[in-house]
C-alpha positions in Angstrom: 99.0 130.8 80.2 96.0 129.8 78.3 92.7 131.3 79.2 91.0 127.7 78.5 92.4 126.2 81.4 90.1 125.5 84.4 91.5 127.9 87.3 93.2 125.4 89.2 94.9 124.5 86.4 95.9 128.1 85.7 97.8 127.7 88.9 102.3 128.2 88.8 103.9 125.5 89.9 106.1 126.5 92.7 107.4 122.7 94.0 107.2 119.1 93.2 104.4 119.4 96.2 102.3 121.1 93.7 102.7 118.3 91.5 101.8 115.5 94.2 99.0 117.7 95.4 97.6 117.5 91.6 97.8 113.4 92.0 95.9 113.8 95.7 92.9 115.9 94.3 92.0 112.8 92.4 91.2 110.6 95.6 87.5 110.0 96.3 85.5 108.2 99.4 84.7 104.9 98.6 81.0 105.7 98.4 81.9 107.9 95.3 84.0 105.6 92.9 83.2 105.3 89.8 84.0 103.6 86.4 84.8 105.1 83.2 85.2 103.1 79.9 87.3 104.5 76.9 86.5 102.4 73.8 88.5 103.2 70.5 87.3 101.1 67.2 88.5 101.5 63.8 86.8 103.5 60.8 86.8 101.3 57.7 85.5 101.5 54.3 82.5 99.2 53.7 83.3 98.2 50.2 86.9 97.6 50.7 88.1 97.3 54.6 90.8 100.1 54.4 91.0 102.7 56.4 88.5 105.3 56.0 89.9 109.1 54.9 89.8 111.7 57.5 87.1 113.4 55.2 84.5 110.9 55.6 85.1 110.5 59.1 84.5 114.4 59.4 81.3 114.1 57.9 80.3 111.5 60.3 81.1 113.7 63.1 78.9 116.7 61.5 76.0 114.3 60.7 76.1 113.2 64.3 76.7 116.5 65.6 73.3 117.6 63.8 71.2 114.8 65.3 72.3 114.7 68.6 72.9 116.4 71.9 76.9 116.6 70.6 78.9 119.5 70.4 81.7 120.0 67.8 84.9 120.4 68.8 87.5 122.5 65.7 90.8 122.7 65.0 92.1 124.9 62.5 88.8 124.7 61.1 88.4 121.3 61.1 85.7 118.9 62.8 87.9 116.5 65.1 85.7 115.4 68.1 82.4 115.8 69.6 81.8 116.7 73.2 78.1 115.5 75.1 77.1 116.3 78.4 79.0 114.0 80.0 80.4 112.0 77.2 83.0 112.9 74.5 83.4 111.2 70.8 87.5 112.1 69.9 89.8 110.9 67.0 93.3 109.3 67.1 95.7 110.3 65.1 94.5 107.8 62.0 91.1 108.6 62.4 90.4 105.7 64.9 87.0 106.7 66.8 87.1 106.9 70.6 83.7 107.0 72.7 85.4 108.5 76.4 82.0 107.2 78.1 80.6 108.9 81.0 82.2 108.4 84.7 79.3 105.7 85.7 78.5 104.2 89.2 78.4 100.7 87.7 78.8 98.8 84.3 74.9 98.7 83.7 75.3 102.2 83.3 78.4 102.6 80.7 76.4 99.7 78.7 73.5 102.1 78.7 75.5 105.1 77.2 77.7 102.8 75.0 74.7 101.1 73.5 73.2 104.5 73.0 76.6 105.6 70.9 77.1 102.7 69.1 73.1 103.0 67.5 73.9 106.5 66.7 77.7 105.6 65.0 76.1 102.7 63.0 72.8 104.3 61.7 75.0 107.3 60.7 78.1 105.8 59.3 76.0 103.1 57.1 74.6 106.4 54.8 78.6 107.2 54.4 79.5 103.6 53.6 81.4 103.3 56.9 81.7 100.4 59.2 83.4 100.0 62.6 85.1 97.0 64.0 86.8 96.4 67.6 90.2 95.4 66.7 93.4 96.0 68.0 95.3 96.9 64.5 94.3 97.8 61.2 93.9 94.6 59.2 94.6 95.9 55.2 95.8 99.4 55.1 99.6 100.3 54.7 101.2 102.7 57.7 102.0 105.1 54.4 98.4 105.3 53.1 97.0 106.1 56.5 96.7 109.9 56.7 97.0 112.2 59.6 94.5 113.8 61.9 94.5 117.0 61.1 95.5 118.3 64.5 98.8 120.5 65.3 99.9 118.1 68.2 100.6 115.2 65.7 102.4 117.3 63.9 105.3 117.0 66.7 104.1 114.0 68.4 104.7 112.0 64.9 108.2 113.1 63.6 109.5 112.8 67.4 108.4 109.1 67.5 110.6 108.3 64.2 113.8 109.1 66.8 112.6 106.9 69.8 111.4 103.7 68.6 110.7 101.8 65.3 106.7 101.5 65.7 105.6 104.7 67.4 103.6 105.7 64.0 102.2 102.6 63.8 100.8 102.9 67.2 99.0 106.5 66.2 97.8 105.5 63.2 97.0 101.7 62.8 96.1 100.6 66.8 93.3 100.8 68.9 92.6 99.8 72.4 90.0 100.3 75.5 91.1 102.1 78.5 89.4 101.7 82.1 89.3 104.6 84.6 89.2 103.6 87.9 89.2 105.3 91.5 91.2 105.1 94.7 90.6 106.6 98.1 94.1 107.4 99.3 97.8 107.6 98.4 98.1 103.7 99.5 95.2 102.4 98.1 96.2 104.3 94.7 99.9 102.5 94.8 98.2 99.1 95.6 96.0 99.4 93.0 98.9 100.8 90.4 100.7 97.7 91.3 98.2 95.1 90.8 97.3 96.9 87.7 101.0 96.4 86.5 100.9 92.5 87.8 97.7 92.0 85.5 99.3 93.1 82.4 100.4 89.8 81.0 96.8 88.3 81.8 95.3 91.5 80.3 97.4 90.9 77.2 96.6 87.4 76.9 92.6 87.6 77.6 92.1 90.5 75.4 94.6 89.5 72.6 92.9 90.6 69.5 95.4 92.1 67.3 96.8 89.4 65.1 96.9 90.9 61.5 98.7 93.8 59.9 98.7 95.1 56.4 96.3 91.9 55.8 99.5 89.3 57.2 100.0 87.4 60.5 102.4 88.9 62.7 103.3 86.3 64.5 101.9 88.2 67.7 98.1 87.9 69.2 98.5 91.3 70.4 100.3 93.3 67.6 99.2 96.3 69.2 101.0 95.5 72.3 104.2 94.7 70.4 103.7 98.1 69.0 103.4 99.8 71.5 106.5 98.1 73.0 108.2 99.6 70.2 107.2 103.2 70.5 109.4 104.9 72.9 110.7 103.4 76.4 110.9 106.9 78.4 107.1 106.3 78.2 105.8 103.2 77.9 106.1 100.0 80.0 105.7 99.2 83.6 107.1 101.8 85.9 109.7 99.9 87.9 109.9 102.1 91.0 106.5 101.5 92.3 107.1 98.0 93.0 109.3 99.1 95.9 107.7 98.8 99.3 106.7 102.1 100.5 106.6 104.0 97.2 103.9 107.0 96.7 102.7 109.8 94.9 106.4 111.2 94.9 107.6 108.0 93.5 105.6 108.6 90.4 106.0 112.3 90.0 110.0 111.4 90.0 109.3 109.4 87.1 107.1 111.6 85.3 109.7 114.5 85.8 112.3 112.7 83.7 110.3 112.0 80.9 111.0 114.5 77.8 108.2 116.3 77.0 106.0 116.7 73.5 105.0 120.6 74.0 103.0 122.9 76.2 99.8 124.5 75.0 99.7 128.7 74.8 97.1 130.7 73.3 95.6 128.3 71.1 99.2 127.0 70.0 101.7 124.1 71.0 105.2 125.6 71.4 107.5 122.3 70.3 109.4 121.1 73.0 111.1 117.9 71.2 113.8 119.6 69.9 116.4 119.5 72.9 114.5 116.7 74.7 113.7 118.9 77.3 112.4 116.7 80.6 109.5 118.3 83.3 112.0 118.4 85.6 114.2 120.8 83.6 111.0 122.5 82.4 110.2 123.3 86.2 113.6 124.6 87.0 114.4 126.8 83.7 111.1 127.2 82.3 110.7 127.5 78.3 110.6 130.3 75.9 109.5 132.7 78.6 107.0 130.2 80.0 106.5 129.4 83.9 105.1 125.7 84.3 101.8 125.6 85.2 99.4 122.6 86.6 97.8 122.6 83.3 101.2 121.5 81.7 101.6 119.3 84.4 98.3 117.7 83.6 99.0 117.6 79.5 102.4 116.1 80.8 100.6 113.1 82.3 98.4 112.4 79.6 101.4 111.7 76.9 102.6 108.8 79.0 101.6 105.9 77.9 102.4 103.3 80.4 100.4 100.0 80.9 98.8 101.8 84.3 99.1 105.3 84.3 97.4 108.4 87.1 95.6 111.5 85.5 94.8 111.6 88.2 92.5 108.8 88.1 94.0 105.4 87.4 94.1 104.3 83.6 94.4 100.4 83.0 95.4 100.5 79.2 96.8 97.0 77.8 93.5 95.8 76.5 93.1 95.5 72.7 90.2 97.0 71.2 87.3 94.4 71.3 83.8 93.2 69.8 81.0 95.6 71.3 79.8 92.4 73.2 83.1 92.1 74.7 84.1 95.7 75.4 82.8 96.3 78.7 84.5 92.9 79.8 87.7 94.6 80.9 86.0 97.3 83.0 84.1 94.1 84.7 87.2 92.4 85.4 88.8 95.4 87.3 85.9 96.3 88.7 85.8 93.4 90.5 89.2 93.0 91.5 90.0 97.1 92.2 86.9 97.8 94.2 86.7 94.7 96.7 89.7 94.3 98.9 89.7 90.3 99.5 89.4 90.1 95.4 92.2 92.5 95.0 94.4 90.8 97.7 93.3 87.3 95.9 94.6 88.4 92.8 98.0 90.2 94.2 98.8 86.7 96.5 98.6 84.8 92.8 100.5 87.4 90.9 102.7 89.9 93.3 105.2 86.9 93.8 106.9 87.1 90.3 109.8 89.0 90.2 110.1 92.0 88.4 112.4 90.2 85.2 109.6 87.3 85.4 106.7 90.0 84.8 108.7 91.3 81.6 109.3 88.0 80.3 105.5 87.2 80.8 104.7 90.4 78.9 106.4 89.7 75.8 105.1 86.1 76.0 101.7 86.9 76.5 101.6 89.2 73.3 102.8 86.1 71.1 101.5 83.6 72.9 98.3 84.4 74.7 96.6 81.9 77.0 99.1 79.7 75.9 101.9 81.3 77.7 103.8 78.7 80.2 104.0 80.0 83.7 105.8 77.5 86.1 104.0 74.2 85.6 100.8 76.0 84.7 99.7 78.4 81.8 98.3 82.1 81.8 95.0 80.3 81.0 95.1 78.9 84.5 95.8 82.2 86.1 93.3 83.9 84.0 90.6 81.3 85.2 91.6 82.2 88.8 91.5 85.8 88.2 88.3 86.1 87.0 86.5 83.9 89.2 88.2 86.3 91.9 86.8 89.2 90.0 83.4 87.8 89.6 83.1 87.3 93.1 84.0 90.9 93.8 81.2 91.9 91.5 78.9 89.9 93.4 79.8 91.4 97.0 79.3 94.8 95.2 75.8 93.8 94.3 75.4 96.6 91.4 72.2 95.3 89.7 70.3 96.3 86.8 66.4 96.8 86.1 66.4 93.1 85.3 67.9 92.4 88.4 71.4 90.9 86.8 74.4 92.2 88.6 77.5 93.2 86.6 78.8 89.4 86.8 77.1 88.8 83.2 79.7 91.3 81.6 82.2 88.2 82.4 80.3 85.2 80.9 82.1 85.3 77.5 85.6 86.4 78.8 85.1 83.3 81.0 84.4 81.0 78.0 87.5 82.9 76.5 89.9 81.7 79.5 87.9 78.3 79.7 88.8 77.3 76.0 92.6 78.6 75.9 91.9 80.2 72.5 91.9 84.0 72.2 90.0 86.1 69.7 92.9 86.7 67.7 93.9 83.1 67.2 89.9 82.7 66.2 90.3 85.4 63.6 93.1 83.6 62.3 91.6 80.7 62.1 88.9 82.0 59.6 91.5 84.3 57.7 91.6 82.9 54.2 90.2 83.5 50.8 89.5 86.9 48.9 89.3 90.5 50.1 85.8 90.1 50.1 85.8 86.6 52.5 88.1 88.2 54.6 86.5 91.3 55.1 82.9 89.5 55.6 85.5 87.6 58.6 86.1 90.7 59.8 82.7 92.1 60.4 81.7 88.9 61.7 84.2 89.0 64.2 84.3 92.6 65.7 81.9 94.1 63.7 79.8 96.7 65.0 76.0 96.4 64.2 72.7 98.6 65.7 
């Protein structure tokens, strides 16, 4: 086993109880609940809008490493990430830049870290001719023109995805999203939140749709990123249906994850490719692989390669939102914190969305990627449901009462989102309305729409 693993992750897995126990380690008492927001963004050439090549992004990381508290992370001699005292900057396969912010008590704390990070990357990137955009899919650059980040794990994942769907490599190199990490107190609380997170999926796609373009063309989807994800790998994307069953628990999540084919395990700094025979974790647990026995670190790594709309790592991670303009990036966290961390609001949201059968929910998800808030739902549309859910989240945040130095609670992060829901016009539709003219014209529209400024 690798010496780099934390001690508890080096433990050999002897039974499914060990896998379930790993998930139970994520439980925290309510007074210790926090929130973490992971924000991906596109890195573009300032003059052309094309995806920036890795060499220039690596130089960005190198300069950030020299001016702040960041510590460089290198693989095969190349700088591929930065680790800070409580947060990290990492790169997705196509060079998308991701901030994994610190686990905070509230969104005001998240905002402070986020704003400091934005100031750093914008000032440093400007000198390198780079711009950063909160958009869910690359607006101009073709798939084959985007190079791979030089990380050995992508040399395994990329070829495998050609066998599992028709858009896996697009997912890796052309998309960007926002993920929110949330806590739970026990197994029942976790399952309740997981189910609500999945039921919210069509609303999240509709409210945060911000990727109507690919390679300078309208795709017909308002969340092209969502459509791409749905066509990446059916073994590890979408909803986990068994968690909707009455009495579902951690064992059900374990059973789901056991049957997902593995990408790799990590030993002595090397990734061992397991994709050739589509070996599931269940088989690996029973038989081993290449003389290796399963350790908890393998389980931890495997869980990080499950790309469902909501997953456990072991905190709850909700993954349905497109990358967003900086002013809206924390609105995803505000919506979810208001619902997940307030029992009354959580029950109200489930009363609205829980009754839909699984077939209806799947159909709503598909339609929401294309129609956004105009998606029909009975005699209404997702717009009306979005307004109701935002109101519930607002009430939940008011009851939580987390205030900044000016005395404002976290509902300030919902204000612009409420405006989107009230209008019924998504960010994607607003961008499409303005998408015309020359490349220079379009690039300026893009930067106005979702560009990051200091």
